[in-house]
Phi, psi and omega in degrees: 000138180284152178279157179283141178271098185297325179294317180294317178296315179300317179294321178298315178299315181299313181297315180295321178298314181293325177297329178273002180058041177253127179289160178299320179296316180296320179295317179300318178297317179300324183271350181074033178235170178283158176296326178297317179296319178299318177299317179297324177295313185292337177260001175089010179276341182218165179230148177278153176292164178301319179301316180288326176297322178294320176296316183297317180297325177291318179296318184273351178068046179220178177266165175299318179302316179294318182297319182267012179061030179273338180302310180290328177296316178297321178296317179296319178297317180299319179296319179296319180297317179298318180295317180296317178297321180296321183286335180287000000 
């Protein structure tokens, strides 16, 4: 299994937060963490716990797969499988 790209996830979280017009400080308060920790998550230096990721997905109105950038990974894998099956 491939490792998660924390920088990509952090940027995804930041973009989704900004689309909802939620400040970094307000998001940190909603999650019960410091603004510094939220900043570290968004730049890929830290990761949120599963519990906080579940809270975050509810706040941002998305799935865990979308939040962790797994949706596009799953789509890419499906395309590779189709190509391999076609070639067989």
